[in-house]
C-alpha positions in Angstrom: 51.6 5.4 -56.8 51.1 2.0 -55.3 48.2 -0.4 -55.0 45.1 -0.2 -52.8 42.5 -2.8 -51.6 38.9 -2.2 -52.7 36.1 -4.3 -51.2 33.3 -4.7 -53.7 29.6 -5.0 -53.1 29.7 -8.8 -53.4 32.1 -9.0 -50.5 35.2 -9.8 -52.6 38.3 -7.6 -52.5 40.3 -6.5 -55.5 43.7 -4.8 -55.7 43.9 -1.8 -58.0 46.3 1.0 -58.7 45.9 4.1 -56.6 44.4 6.9 -58.8 42.3 4.5 -60.9 38.9 6.1 -61.6 35.8 4.3 -60.4 34.3 4.2 -63.9 37.5 2.5 -65.2 37.1 -0.1 -62.5 33.4 -0.5 -63.3 34.3 -1.0 -67.0 36.9 -3.7 -66.2 34.4 -5.5 -64.0 31.6 -5.4 -66.7 29.3 -3.5 -64.4 25.8 -2.7 -65.6 25.5 0.5 -67.6 22.6 1.6 -65.3 25.2 2.3 -62.6 25.6 6.1 -62.6 27.5 6.8 -59.3 29.1 4.9 -56.4 29.7 5.0 -52.7 33.2 5.1 -51.1 32.8 3.9 -47.5 29.2 4.9 -47.6 29.7 8.4 -49.1 28.1 9.0 -52.6 30.6 10.1 -55.3 30.8 10.5 -59.0 32.1 7.7 -61.2 34.9 10.0 -62.3 36.3 10.0 -58.8 39.8 8.5 -58.4 40.4 5.8 -55.8 43.2 6.8 -53.5 43.0 4.6 -50.4 41.8 1.2 -49.2 38.0 1.4 -49.1 34.6 -0.3 -49.5 32.9 0.4 -52.8 29.1 0.2 -53.5 27.4 0.9 -56.8 24.5 3.3 -57.2 22.1 2.1 -59.9 19.8 4.4 -61.9 16.8 2.4 -60.6 17.6 2.8 -56.9 16.2 5.7 -54.8 19.7 7.2 -54.5 20.2 6.8 -58.2 16.9 8.5 -59.0 17.8 11.4 -56.7 21.1 11.9 -58.6 19.4 11.6 -61.9 16.9 14.3 -61.0 19.5 16.6 -59.5 21.5 16.2 -62.8 18.3 17.0 -64.8 17.8 20.1 -62.7 21.3 21.2 -63.8 20.4 20.3 -67.4 17.3 22.5 -67.2 19.3 25.4 -65.7 21.9 25.1 -68.5 19.0 25.2 -71.1 17.4 28.3 -69.4 20.7 30.2 -69.4 21.5 29.2 -73.0 18.1 30.4 -74.2 17.7 33.5 -71.9 21.1 35.0 -71.2 21.2 37.2 -68.1 18.9 34.9 -66.1 20.4 34.0 -62.8 20.3 30.5 -61.2 19.8 30.2 -57.5 19.1 26.7 -56.0 17.9 23.5 -57.7 17.2 20.6 -55.3 15.4 17.4 -55.8 11.9 16.8 -54.4 9.7 13.8 -54.2 9.4 12.4 -57.8 11.1 15.4 -59.3 13.1 18.6 -59.0 12.9 22.3 -59.3 15.2 25.3 -60.0 14.6 28.9 -58.9 15.6 31.6 -61.4 15.9 35.4 -61.3 14.5 36.8 -64.5 12.9 40.1 -65.3 9.8 38.6 -66.8 7.8 35.5 -66.2 8.3 32.3 -68.2 5.5 31.6 -70.6 4.2 28.1 -71.5 5.8 28.5 -75.0 9.1 29.3 -73.3 8.8 26.2 -71.1 8.4 24.1 -74.2 11.5 25.7 -75.7 13.5 25.0 -72.5 12.4 21.3 -72.6 13.4 21.0 -76.3 16.8 22.6 -75.6 17.3 20.1 -72.7 16.8 17.2 -75.2 19.4 18.7 -77.5 21.9 19.1 -74.7 21.2 15.5 -73.5 21.8 14.2 -77.0 25.2 15.9 -77.1 26.2 13.6 -74.2 28.3 16.4 -72.6 30.7 15.1 -70.0 29.8 16.2 -66.4 33.0 17.1 -64.6 33.6 17.9 -61.0 36.1 20.6 -60.1 37.3 21.6 -56.6 38.5 25.2 -56.2 39.2 27.7 -53.3 36.0 29.3 -52.1 37.4 32.8 -52.7 38.2 31.8 -56.3 34.6 30.6 -56.7 33.2 33.8 -55.4 35.3 35.8 -58.0 34.2 33.4 -60.8 30.4 33.8 -60.0 30.8 37.5 -59.4 32.3 37.9 -62.9 29.4 35.8 -64.3 26.9 38.2 -62.6 25.5 35.4 -60.4 24.8 37.4 -57.2 22.8 34.6 -55.6 25.7 32.1 -55.9 28.0 34.7 -54.4 25.6 35.0 -51.4 25.5 31.2 -51.0 29.3 31.0 -51.1 29.5 33.7 -48.4 27.6 31.3 -46.1 29.8 28.3 -46.8 32.5 27.8 -44.0 34.7 25.4 -46.0 37.8 26.8 -47.7 37.3 24.6 -50.7 34.1 24.1 -52.7 33.1 22.0 -55.7 31.8 23.1 -59.1 30.3 21.0 -61.8 30.8 21.8 -65.5 28.9 20.4 -68.6 30.0 22.0 -71.8 30.6 25.7 -71.2 28.1 25.8 -68.3 29.1 25.7 -64.7 27.3 25.6 -61.3 28.2 25.4 -57.6 27.2 22.0 -56.3 28.3 19.3 -53.9 27.2 16.5 -56.3 27.4 13.7 -57.2 26.0 13.8 -60.7 25.6 11.5 -63.7 28.8 10.9 -65.8 27.3 12.7 -68.8 24.1 14.4 -70.0 23.4 11.3 -72.2 22.3 9.5 -69.0 19.3 11.8 -68.8 16.8 10.2 -71.1 13.2 10.7 -69.9 12.1 14.0 -68.4 9.2 16.5 -68.4 8.9 20.1 -67.1 5.6 20.2 -65.1 5.0 23.7 -64.0 6.1 27.2 -63.0 5.4 29.0 -59.7 6.6 32.0 -57.7 9.0 31.4 -54.8 10.7 33.7 -52.4 14.5 33.6 -52.2 15.3 31.1 -49.4 11.6 30.7 -48.6 11.4 34.1 -46.8 8.6 36.4 -47.9 10.8 39.4 -47.0 13.1 38.4 -49.9 12.8 38.8 -53.6 10.3 36.8 -55.6 11.9 34.3 -58.0 10.5 31.9 -60.6 10.5 28.2 -59.9 10.3 25.7 -62.7 9.3 22.2 -61.7 10.2 19.0 -63.5 10.4 15.3 -63.2 12.9 12.8 -64.5 12.9 9.0 -64.8 15.2 6.2 -66.0 12.9 5.3 -69.0 10.2 6.8 -71.1 7.8 4.1 -69.9 8.4 5.1 -66.3 7.9 8.8 -67.2 4.6 8.0 -69.0 3.3 6.1 -66.0 4.2 8.9 -63.6 2.5 11.5 -65.9 -0.6 9.3 -66.0 -0.6 9.2 -62.2 -0.2 13.0 -62.1 -3.3 13.3 -64.3 -5.2 10.9 -62.1 -4.1 12.9 -59.0 -5.5 16.1 -60.6 -8.9 14.3 -61.0 -8.7 13.3 -57.4 -7.6 16.6 -56.0 -9.7 17.1 -52.9 -9.8 20.9 -53.4 -11.5 20.4 -56.8 -13.8 17.6 -55.5 -14.6 19.5 -52.3 -15.9 22.3 -54.5 -17.7 20.1 -57.0 -19.3 17.9 -54.3 -20.3 21.0 -52.2 -18.3 19.8 -49.2 -16.2 22.8 -48.2 -14.8 26.1 -49.3 -12.2 28.8 -48.3 -12.4 32.6 -48.1 -9.5 35.1 -47.9 -11.0 36.7 -44.8 -10.1 33.4 -42.9 -6.9 32.2 -44.6 -6.2 28.5 -44.5 -9.3 27.9 -42.4 -12.0 25.9 -44.1 -15.8 26.5 -44.2 -17.5 23.1 -44.1 -20.8 23.1 -46.0 -23.7 20.9 -44.8 -22.5 17.8 -46.7 -18.9 18.4 -45.6 -19.9 19.0 -42.0 -21.8 15.7 -42.1 -18.7 13.8 -43.3 -16.5 15.7 -40.7 -18.9 14.8 -37.8 -19.3 11.2 -38.9 -15.5 10.8 -38.8 -15.5 12.1 -35.2 -18.5 9.8 -34.4 -16.6 6.8 -35.8 -13.7 7.6 -33.5 -16.0 8.1 -30.5 -17.5 4.6 -31.1 -14.0 3.2 -30.9 -13.3 5.1 -27.8 -16.0 3.3 -26.0 -14.5 0.0 -26.9 -10.9 1.0 -26.1 -11.5 2.7 -22.8 -11.1 6.4 -23.5 -12.8 9.2 -21.7 -13.6 12.4 -23.7 -12.7 15.8 -22.1 -13.1 19.4 -23.2 -10.4 22.0 -22.4 -10.1 25.8 -22.8 -9.1 27.4 -26.1 -6.7 30.0 -24.7 -4.3 29.8 -21.8 -2.0 32.3 -20.1 1.4 32.1 -21.7 2.8 30.8 -18.4 1.3 27.5 -19.3 3.1 27.5 -22.7 6.4 28.5 -21.0 6.0 25.7 -18.5 5.2 23.1 -21.2 8.1 24.2 -23.4 6.0 25.3 -26.3 6.8 29.0 -25.9 10.5 28.3 -26.4 10.1 25.6 -29.1 6.9 26.3 -30.9 6.2 30.0 -30.4 6.5 30.9 -34.1 3.6 28.6 -34.9 1.2 30.0 -32.3 -1.3 32.9 -32.1 -1.2 35.3 -29.1 -3.5 37.9 -27.7 -3.5 40.3 -24.7 -6.4 40.5 -22.3 -6.4 42.7 -19.2 -2.6 43.2 -19.4 -2.1 39.4 -19.5 -0.7 37.6 -22.6 -2.5 34.5 -23.7 -1.8 31.9 -26.3 -4.4 30.1 -28.4 -3.8 26.4 -28.0 -2.0 24.7 -30.8 -2.3 21.3 -29.1 -4.2 19.8 -26.2 -1.5 18.1 -24.2 -0.7 20.7 -21.5 -4.5 21.2 -20.8 -4.8 17.5 -20.1 -2.2 17.6 -17.4 -4.4 19.9 -15.4 -7.3 17.4 -15.5 -4.9 14.7 -14.4 -3.6 16.9 -11.6 -7.1 18.0 -10.4 -7.0 15.3 -7.7 -4.7 12.7 -6.2 -4.1 9.7 -8.4 -3.4 6.1 -7.4 -1.9 3.3 -9.4 -5.4 1.8 -9.4 -6.6 4.8 -11.6 -4.0 4.1 -14.3 -4.0 4.1 -17.2 -6.1 7.2 -17.8 -7.0 7.8 -21.4 -8.2 11.3 -22.2 -9.5 12.1 -25.7 -10.1 15.6 -26.9 -11.6 17.0 -30.2 -10.9 20.6 -29.2 -10.3 23.1 -32.0 -6.6 23.9 -32.4 -4.9 26.8 -34.2 -1.4 26.9 -35.6 0.2 29.6 -37.7 1.3 28.1 -41.0 3.0 30.3 -43.6 0.7 31.0 -46.6 3.3 29.4 -48.9 2.8 25.9 -47.3 -0.9 25.8 -46.7 -2.8 23.5 -49.1 -6.5 22.9 -49.1 -7.5 20.7 -46.1 -4.1 19.0 -45.9 -2.3 22.1 -44.3 -4.6 24.5 -42.5 -4.4 26.9 -39.6 -7.6 25.9 -37.8 -8.3 22.2 -37.2 -9.3 19.5 -34.8 -7.5 16.2 -34.1 -8.6 12.8 -32.9 -6.2 13.6 -30.1 -5.7 11.6 -26.9 -3.2 11.4 -24.1 -2.6 8.3 -22.0 -1.2 8.7 -18.5 0.2 5.3 -17.3 2.8 3.7 -15.1 6.1 2.8 -16.8 5.3 -1.0 -16.6 2.0 -0.3 -18.5 3.7 1.2 -21.6 3.9 -2.1 -23.4 0.2 -3.0 -23.0 -0.9 0.5 -24.0 1.3 0.4 -27.1 -0.2 -3.0 -28.1 -3.7 -1.7 -27.7 -2.8 1.5 -29.7 -1.4 -0.5 -32.5 -4.4 -2.8 -32.6 -6.7 0.2 -32.7 -4.6 1.9 -35.4 -4.8 -1.2 -37.7 -8.6 -1.4 -37.3 -9.0 2.2 -38.3 -6.9 2.0 -41.4 -8.6 -1.2 -42.5 -11.9 0.5 -42.2 -10.8 3.3 -44.6 -9.0 0.7 -46.9 -5.5 2.0 -46.4 -3.9 -1.4 -46.8 -0.2 -0.5 -46.9 1.7 1.3 -44.2 5.2 2.4 -43.5 6.5 3.1 -40.0 9.2 5.5 -38.9 10.7 5.9 -35.4 11.8 9.5 -35.0 14.5 10.1 -32.4 15.8 13.0 -30.4 16.0 16.4 -32.3 18.7 19.0 -31.9 16.5 21.1 -29.7 14.9 19.1 -27.0 13.8 19.1 -23.3 14.6 16.5 -20.7 17.8 14.5 -20.1 19.6 12.2 -22.5 18.9 9.3 -20.1 15.2 9.8 -20.3 15.3 10.2 -24.1 17.3 6.9 -24.4 14.7 5.1 -22.2 11.8 6.5 -24.3 13.4 5.6 -27.6 14.1 2.1 -26.5 10.5 1.6 -25.2 9.0 2.6 -28.6 11.5 0.4 -30.5 10.7 -2.6 -28.3 7.0 -2.1 -28.7 7.3 -2.2 -32.5 9.5 -5.2 -32.5 7.2 -7.1 -30.2 4.2 -6.4 -32.5 6.3 -7.6 -35.5 6.1 -4.2 -37.2 9.0 -3.3 -39.5 10.2 0.2 -39.1 13.0 2.6 -40.1 14.7 5.1 -37.9 14.2 8.8 -38.7 17.1 10.4 -36.8 16.5 13.8 -35.2 12.8 14.1 -36.2 11.2 13.5 -32.8 9.1 16.1 -31.0 11.0 18.4 -28.7 9.5 16.6 -25.7 9.9 13.0 -26.8 10.5 10.4 -29.5 7.6 9.4 -31.7 6.4 6.7 -34.1 4.9 8.1 -37.4 2.7 5.9 -39.5 2.6 6.7 -43.3 -0.2 5.1 -45.3 -0.1 4.6 -49.1 -3.2 5.8 -50.9 -4.7 4.5 -54.1 -2.0 6.2 -56.2 0.7 4.8 -53.8 1.5 8.3 -52.4 2.6 8.3 -48.8 0.7 10.3 -46.2 1.8 10.6 -42.6 -1.3 10.0 -40.5 -1.0 8.5 -37.0 1.6 9.5 -34.5 2.5 8.0 -31.1 4.8 10.0 -28.9 6.3 8.9 -25.6 6.8 11.7 -23.1 8.6 11.5 -19.8 9.3 15.3 -19.7 5.9 16.9 -19.5 4.8 14.9 -16.4 8.0 16.2 -14.8 7.4 19.8 -15.8 3.9 19.7 -14.5 4.8 17.7 -11.4 2.4 14.9 -12.0 2.4 11.9 -9.8 0.5 8.8 -8.6 0.6 6.7 -5.5 2.3 3.3 -6.0 1.3 0.0 -4.4 4.0 0.7 -1.8 2.5 4.1 -0.8 5.3 6.1 -2.4 4.8 8.7 -5.2 6.0 8.1 -8.8 5.8 9.9 -12.1 3.4 8.7 -14.7 4.4 8.4 -18.4 2.4 10.5 -20.9 1.6 9.0 -24.3 0.5 11.4 -27.0 -1.5 9.8 -29.6 -3.5 10.6 -32.8 -4.7 8.1 -35.4 -6.5 10.1 -38.0 -4.4 13.1 -37.1 -6.1 16.4 -38.1 -9.7 15.6 -39.1 -9.4 18.2 -41.8 -6.2 16.7 -43.3 -7.5 13.1 -43.0 -10.7 14.1 -44.8 -8.7 15.6 -47.7 -6.5 12.5 -47.9 -9.6 10.2 -47.8 -11.3 12.2 -50.6 -8.3 11.7 -52.8 -7.9 8.1 -51.8 -11.4 7.2 -52.9 -11.7 9.9 -55.6 -14.6 11.4 -53.8 -16.6 8.2 -53.8 -17.0 7.9 -50.0 -18.2 4.6 -48.6 -22.0 4.2 -48.1 -21.7 4.7 -44.3 -19.8 8.0 -44.7 -21.5 9.5 -47.9 -23.5 12.6 -47.1 -26.2 11.3 -49.5 -26.5 7.6 -49.7 -29.4 7.1 -52.1 -31.1 9.3 -54.7 -34.5 8.2 -55.7 -35.3 9.2 -59.3 -38.3 8.9 -61.6 -38.3 8.0 -65.3 -41.4 10.3 -66.0 -43.8 12.3 -64.0 -46.1 9.3 -63.8 -44.0 7.8 -61.0 -43.9 10.8 -58.7 -46.4 9.5 -56.2 -44.7 6.1 -55.7 -41.2 7.7 -55.7 -42.3 10.1 -52.9 -43.5 7.0 -50.9 -40.1 5.2 -51.4 -38.3 8.4 -50.4 -40.3 8.8 -47.2 -39.8 5.1 -46.3 -36.1 5.3 -46.7 -35.9 8.5 -44.8 -37.9 7.2 -42.0 -35.5 4.2 -41.7 -32.6 6.7 -41.1 -31.0 6.6 -44.6 -29.7 9.8 -46.1 -31.8 10.0 -49.2 -32.8 12.6 -51.9 -35.7 12.6 -54.4 -35.1 13.7 -58.0 -38.6 13.9 -59.6 -37.6 16.5 -62.2 -39.0 16.3 -65.7 -35.5 15.4 -67.1 -34.2 12.5 -69.1 -33.2 9.5 -66.9 -29.7 9.4 -68.4 -29.1 13.0 -67.4 -30.3 12.3 -63.9 -28.1 9.2 -63.6 -25.0 11.0 -64.9 -25.6 13.9 -62.4 -25.8 11.4 -59.5 -22.6 9.8 -60.7 -20.8 13.1 -60.9 -22.0 13.8 -57.3 -20.6 10.4 -56.2 -23.9 9.3 -54.7 -23.5 5.5 -53.9 -26.9 4.4 -55.2 -29.5 5.6 -57.6 -33.0 4.0 -57.0 -34.7 4.2 -60.4 -38.5 4.0 -60.6 -40.4 3.5 -63.8 -43.8 2.1 -64.7 -42.7 -1.5 -64.0 -41.3 -0.6 -60.6 -44.6 1.2 -59.7 -46.6 -1.8 -60.8 -44.4 -4.3 -58.9 -43.8 -2.0 -55.9 -40.0 -2.3 -56.4 -37.0 -0.1 -57.2 -34.1 -0.7 -59.6 -30.9 0.1 -57.8 -27.9 1.3 -59.8 -24.4 1.6 -58.2 -22.4 4.8 -58.9 -19.9 2.7 -60.8 -22.5 1.9 -63.4 -23.7 -1.6 -62.2 -27.4 -2.1 -62.6 -28.9 -4.4 -60.0 -32.0 -6.5 -60.4 -35.3 -4.9 -59.2 -36.0 -5.4 -55.5 -38.4 -4.3 -52.9 -37.4 -1.5 -50.5 -37.0 -3.9 -47.6 -34.4 -6.0 -49.5 -32.6 -2.9 -50.7 -32.3 -1.7 -47.1 -31.0 -5.1 -46.0 -28.4 -4.8 -48.7 -27.3 -1.4 -47.6 -27.1 -2.6 -44.0 -24.9 -5.5 -45.0 -22.6 -3.1 -46.9 -22.3 -0.8 -43.9 -21.7 -3.7 -41.5 -19.0 -5.2 -43.7 -17.2 -1.8 -44.1 -17.3 -1.0 -40.4 -16.6 -4.6 -39.2 -19.5 -4.6 -36.7 
């Protein structure tokens, strides 16, 4: 068969016989047993794959992101095998990996019970212990269709009908087989630490017009220790779930008569408005002007902007006096009319328009989730109209502002992604190339590391997305900066240059918090509902030990209230411990305890929500402490 040259990850080249399997080469080189797959010239393959040509070889470790993905995909197969072993007649459909786990959708006549999920997990452990070899097989597509038709797997037959290739790959472990591209672990023994985490309904191919299936979720990790830590974080995430905390803290609620559109209660409305006020204070410093634009526009606007062709399925429409109107899903087209309302000179630029207008987007009910995915929302939205030679300066200011905001909310870690031209776009390739280069250069100049996210830009321009890590190290995409050369062209925007000629401005789309609703949900989970003093709807609760202190407690309450602090008085005839626990559950930053000694000394005894008791102090000193805490948090 002859010999071939294989370039190894360390840069060295080795000569091997053609047809040698990768796992045989790995064994001869003493490669770590944590290697579960490999890459041939950058393409992931099974260790059982034979080497047939000169190539570059890289190892995929179980502990790498790619390795984890392969492990979880293989665990999904193990789960599907266990389900069909235990419940013959159940059909398997698709079983992809997701963040930190996997799922598989099944067609079964009745729902899986919690007891059955436990049986499935136990069966998976038995199959893993058998160390069944996982083998890839390539067959003609028509032969695969006949195979799955005989097996009664109608969904697999449908999937195969959509595959254009003449040859497809199957994976077998024991007597179980599934259609899959792979790669997979060499044997089921590599699957060591897993847990099934839930069951939910799911429409076939995500379309509510199709049949409802059952989706079993799970997670899989290289070690039991890693699994335990992940499950611990899941439990912590449940405690921090903003939907639960929003209800418990009386911040917001939802009602089926307004799907995916939150009702903000008084305390929640305060937090919401304070977030907006915080951004407005920044706008004064960073040179933004706030504008207000209409809620609905004739569809002609949305055709002209490109949204009708590229975003129509996410919009709401209505007919008025024989005209079709669209409810605005974003502010940008409306801002172009303000810009175009009079002739602009280079001396006017840059113009920075901010808009907190309410937006509406149709999100399918299956993807809405509390405040983080809603249909009615507002953004800290802004659009900057500038000359091309001002892009660099505007980007620098935007990045400075963005860092200041995230520092205020204690998001200390951030990942940055540059999203490039999608398949469906408006504008020329030349303009797109120029826009992508401008964003990349701005990030490099500011020393910000980033990764390219190919094809994920907006239809009108490339964008930079900023992903923050919360207290549980979960990533949330918040800020976005988009560079747009197309919309100024579509709306025929111009400015007079120093030479007296007309030129096109560049439009920068920008949001830092993003949706206020979504940011609020993320922030609640980040701080587990314990909002900072400056943002908490109730900052202090004054509480008495007995009825004897009511008069002085009322005086303290009135004094704090008069000074502008958000304060409540708890003078109920309840035990002090009960009152304190209640304030802690409600995440109130400070309890001001008043007993006989405090009345005598005209002081209060502050207690932080975390349980720390501070020394008694007068109201004036307490207020100065609060002021210092707010100043430190806001950096002013």
